C-alpha positions in Angstrom: 14.7 -14.3 8.8 15.3 -11.5 11.3 14.2 -10.5 14.8 11.2 -8.2 15.0 11.9 -4.8 16.5 9.0 -2.7 17.5 9.0 0.7 15.7 9.9 3.8 17.7 6.9 5.6 19.1 5.9 8.8 17.2 7.1 12.2 18.3 3.9 14.2 19.0 2.8 17.5 20.5 -0.2 17.4 22.7 -2.0 20.7 22.8 -4.5 21.5 25.7 -6.6 24.6 25.4 -8.1 25.6 28.7 -10.2 28.4 30.3 -11.9 28.4 33.6 -15.6 27.5 33.2 -15.2 26.1 29.7 -14.5 22.6 28.5 -10.8 21.8 27.8 -10.1 21.2 24.1 -7.3 18.8 23.0 -5.3 18.5 19.8 -2.4 16.1 18.9 0.0 17.5 16.3 2.8 15.5 14.6 5.8 16.3 12.4 6.8 19.4 14.3 9.0 20.6 17.1 7.7 22.2 20.3 9.3 25.5 19.4 7.7 25.5 15.9 4.3 24.5 17.2 4.4 27.3 19.9 5.5 29.9 17.3 2.8 28.8 14.9 0.0 28.9 17.5 1.3 32.3 18.7 1.2 33.6 15.2 -2.3 32.4 14.7 -3.5 34.1 17.9 -1.7 37.4 17.0 -3.5 37.3 13.6 -6.8 37.7 15.4 -5.8 41.2 16.5 -7.1 40.9 20.0 -7.1 44.0 22.2 -4.4 44.0 24.9 -7.1 45.5 27.2 -9.5 42.7 26.6 -11.6 41.8 29.7 -12.6 38.3 30.7 -11.0 35.0 31.7 -7.6 34.0 30.6 -7.3 31.2 27.9 -4.2 29.1 28.4 -2.6 26.8 25.7 -0.2 24.1 27.0 2.0 22.4 24.4 3.6 19.2 25.7 6.0 16.9 24.0 4.8 13.3 23.9 7.2 10.3 23.3 4.8 7.4 23.1 3.1 7.3 26.5 5.8 9.4 28.2 5.2 13.1 28.7 8.1 15.5 28.0 8.6 19.2 28.8 5.8 21.7 28.2 5.5 25.4 27.3 2.4 27.5 27.6 0.8 30.6 26.1 -1.9 32.8 27.8 -4.2 35.5 26.5 -7.7 36.9 26.8 -10.5 37.1 24.3 -11.1 33.7 22.7 -12.7 30.5 24.1 -10.9 27.2 23.9 -13.4 26.0 21.2 -12.7 29.1 19.1 -8.9 28.6 19.4 -9.3 24.9 18.4 -11.3 25.9 15.3 -8.7 28.5 14.3 -5.9 25.9 14.5 -7.9 23.2 12.7 -8.8 25.6 9.9 -5.2 26.5 9.3 -3.9 22.9 9.5 -6.4 21.5 7.0 
């Protein structure tokens, strides 16, 4: 017989993709670090070959550490040219 100990909460990354006027898209990613997740998403966006002179609203991606129900530090990326839904679809296609 032994005393039950609750398992440690998973270490997750919460990804929020926002642009003014559009619905915010959310993803939760596991088995990664914040730095790796940020570099991965940045690489995916750069593969889209967006013009640096793109007009329109800024799309912002916030990557936040999540330890169970506690929020950790966050980093963000910003660019113009893709909607939150398009960014979410790009990430989902690459991860699957």
